[in-house]
C-alpha positions in Angstrom: 40.2 -26.7 -85.6 38.4 -22.9 -86.3 42.4 -22.2 -86.6 42.9 -24.4 -89.3 39.4 -23.5 -91.4 40.6 -20.2 -91.2 44.2 -20.9 -92.5 42.8 -23.5 -95.3 40.2 -20.0 -95.9 43.3 -17.8 -96.8 45.2 -20.1 -99.0 42.6 -20.6 -101.2 41.8 -17.2 -101.4 45.2 -16.1 -101.3 47.3 -18.5 -103.7 45.5 -17.6 -107.1 46.8 -14.2 -106.2 50.5 -15.3 -105.8 50.1 -17.2 -108.9 49.3 -14.6 -110.9 52.2 -12.6 -109.6 55.3 -14.7 -110.2 57.5 -13.5 -112.9 58.3 -16.6 -114.4 55.7 -19.7 -114.7 57.3 -23.4 -115.1 55.1 -26.0 -117.2 54.2 -26.9 -113.9 53.1 -23.8 -112.7 51.1 -22.9 -116.2 48.9 -26.0 -115.0 47.9 -24.7 -111.9 47.1 -21.3 -113.6 45.0 -22.9 -115.7 43.3 -25.2 -113.0 42.7 -21.8 -110.9 41.5 -20.3 -113.9 38.8 -23.0 -114.7 38.0 -23.1 -110.9 37.5 -19.2 -110.7 35.1 -19.5 -114.6 33.2 -21.8 -113.0 31.9 -19.8 -110.2 30.7 -17.4 -112.2 29.2 -19.2 -114.8 27.6 -21.7 -112.1 24.5 -18.8 -111.0 24.6 -17.8 -114.4 23.5 -21.4 -116.0 21.2 -21.9 -113.2 19.2 -18.6 -114.1 19.4 -19.9 -118.1 18.2 -23.5 -116.8 15.2 -21.4 -113.9 14.4 -19.1 -117.0 13.8 -22.4 -119.6 11.8 -23.7 -117.5 9.9 -20.7 -116.6 9.3 -19.4 -120.5 9.3 -22.1 -122.5 7.5 -24.5 -119.8 10.3 -27.6 -120.6 10.5 -30.0 -117.8 14.0 -29.5 -115.8 16.1 -31.7 -117.0 15.7 -31.1 -120.5 16.6 -27.0 -119.4 19.4 -29.1 -117.4 20.7 -31.1 -120.9 20.1 -28.0 -123.3 22.4 -25.5 -121.1 24.6 -28.4 -119.9 27.9 -26.4 -122.0 26.3 -22.4 -120.7 29.9 -20.5 -120.6 31.8 -23.0 -122.8 33.1 -21.2 -126.4 30.0 -22.8 -129.5 29.2 -21.9 -132.5 27.7 -18.4 -133.5 26.5 -17.0 -136.9 29.6 -15.3 -137.7 31.8 -19.4 -136.2 33.2 -19.9 -133.2 32.2 -17.6 -130.0 34.7 -17.7 -126.7 33.4 -18.7 -123.2 32.7 -16.5 -120.6 34.9 -15.0 -118.3 38.4 -16.4 -119.8 39.3 -12.4 -119.5 40.4 -12.4 -116.1 43.8 -11.7 -114.9 44.6 -15.0 -113.7 43.2 -16.7 -117.3 44.7 -14.1 -119.1 47.9 -15.4 -117.7 46.7 -19.2 -117.6 46.2 -18.8 -121.1 49.3 -17.1 -122.6 51.9 -19.3 -120.8 50.2 -22.6 -122.2 50.3 -20.9 -125.9 53.9 -19.7 -124.6 54.5 -23.8 -124.0 52.7 -25.1 -126.7 54.9 -22.8 -129.2 58.2 -23.9 -127.6 57.9 -27.2 -126.8 61.2 -27.2 -125.2 61.0 -24.1 -123.4 61.1 -24.8 -119.3 60.2 -21.3 -117.7 57.8 -18.4 -119.3 58.5 -15.0 -118.2 55.8 -12.7 -119.4 56.9 -9.6 -120.6 
């Protein structure tokens, strides 16, 4: 049991890096990259979102449910004074590669492989 748990942790920690280091990216691998990117972003955004909700409850005096609704899309792209503002944490190596692959496949619908260059 302990060995399988450790193996699982190693795979979870190692897999995103193997995805980033791969030279050629297939459409399937691009989808995996985006999934890992979204998980990475969610992990980084979650504590900040919780802080924003707590701050809303304390500083504004609103109930928690209202503050949760207000911060429902915390960390995602939003409208700003000069147009749309990007979401948080898209600048990691993993997300950059995922976005580049996704963009490439959208622009080249017949392509089977993307090679970052």
